[in-house]
NUKOL-481352 format. One record per residue (C-alpha): residue number from 1; chain; z, y negated, x negated. Coordinates in nm, 2 decimals. Each point is the difference from the previous one (the first is absolute). Example, Ala and Ser with C-alpha at 12.3 -4.5 7.8 and 13.67 -1.06 7.14 Angstrom:
BEGIN
> i,ch,c3,c2,c1
> 1,A,0.78,0.45,-1.23 .
> 2,A,-0.07,-0.34,-0.14 .
***
This chain:
BEGIN
> i,ch,c3,c2,c1
> 1,A,-0.03,-0.01,-0.06 .
> 2,A,-0.06,-0.34,-0.08 .
> 3,A,0.16,-0.35,0.14 .
> 4,A,-0.14,-0.32,-0.01 .
> 5,A,0.23,-0.07,-0.32 .
> 6,A,-0.19,0.29,-0.18 .
> 7,A,-0.34,-0.09,0.14 .
> 8,A,-0.09,-0.29,-0.25 .
> 9,A,0.07,0.22,-0.28 .
> 10,A,-0.25,0.24,0.02 .
> 11,A,-0.35,0.01,-0.20 .
> 12,A,-0.28,0.11,0.16 .
> 13,A,0.02,0.30,-0.19 .
> 14,A,0.34,0.10,0.13 .
> 15,A,-0.11,-0.05,0.37 .
> 16,A,-0.27,0.23,-0.10 .
> 17,A,0.24,0.26,-0.11 .
> 18,A,0.34,-0.03,0.18 .
> 19,A,-0.16,-0.13,0.33 .
> 20,A,-0.33,0.16,0.04 .
> 21,A,-0.19,-0.32,0.00 .
> 22,A,-0.34,0.09,-0.15 .
> 23,A,-0.21,-0.21,0.18 .
> 24,A,-0.06,-0.35,-0.23 .
> 25,A,-0.03,-0.18,0.35 .
> 26,A,0.35,0.10,0.13 .
> 27,A,0.13,-0.06,-0.36 .
> 28,A,-0.12,-0.34,0.03 .
> 29,A,0.14,-0.09,0.33 .
> 30,A,0.33,0.09,-0.11 .
> 31,A,-0.04,-0.20,-0.32 .
> 32,A,-0.06,-0.27,0.19 .
> 33,A,0.27,0.00,0.28 .
> 34,A,0.24,-0.01,-0.28 .
> 35,A,-0.14,-0.33,-0.14 .
> 36,A,-0.04,-0.16,0.35 .
> 37,A,0.40,0.10,0.06 .
> 38,A,0.05,-0.16,-0.35 .
> 39,A,-0.17,-0.27,0.05 .
> 40,A,0.17,-0.04,0.34 .
> 41,A,0.35,0.01,-0.20 .
> 42,A,0.08,0.32,0.16 .
> 43,A,0.34,0.05,-0.04 .
> 44,A,0.07,0.38,-0.16 .
> 45,A,0.38,-0.07,0.13 .
> 46,A,-0.02,0.00,0.33 .
***
């Protein structure tokens, strides 16, 4: 199980290896979603 605090630390290779996300589009979608949360100043502690 991976929560939001861990997602931002995973690389694309780790997404593939540990989460089974093999399609590049899905990997990019996750990475961009995390980037958007950073831009919006998402508070990981909450």
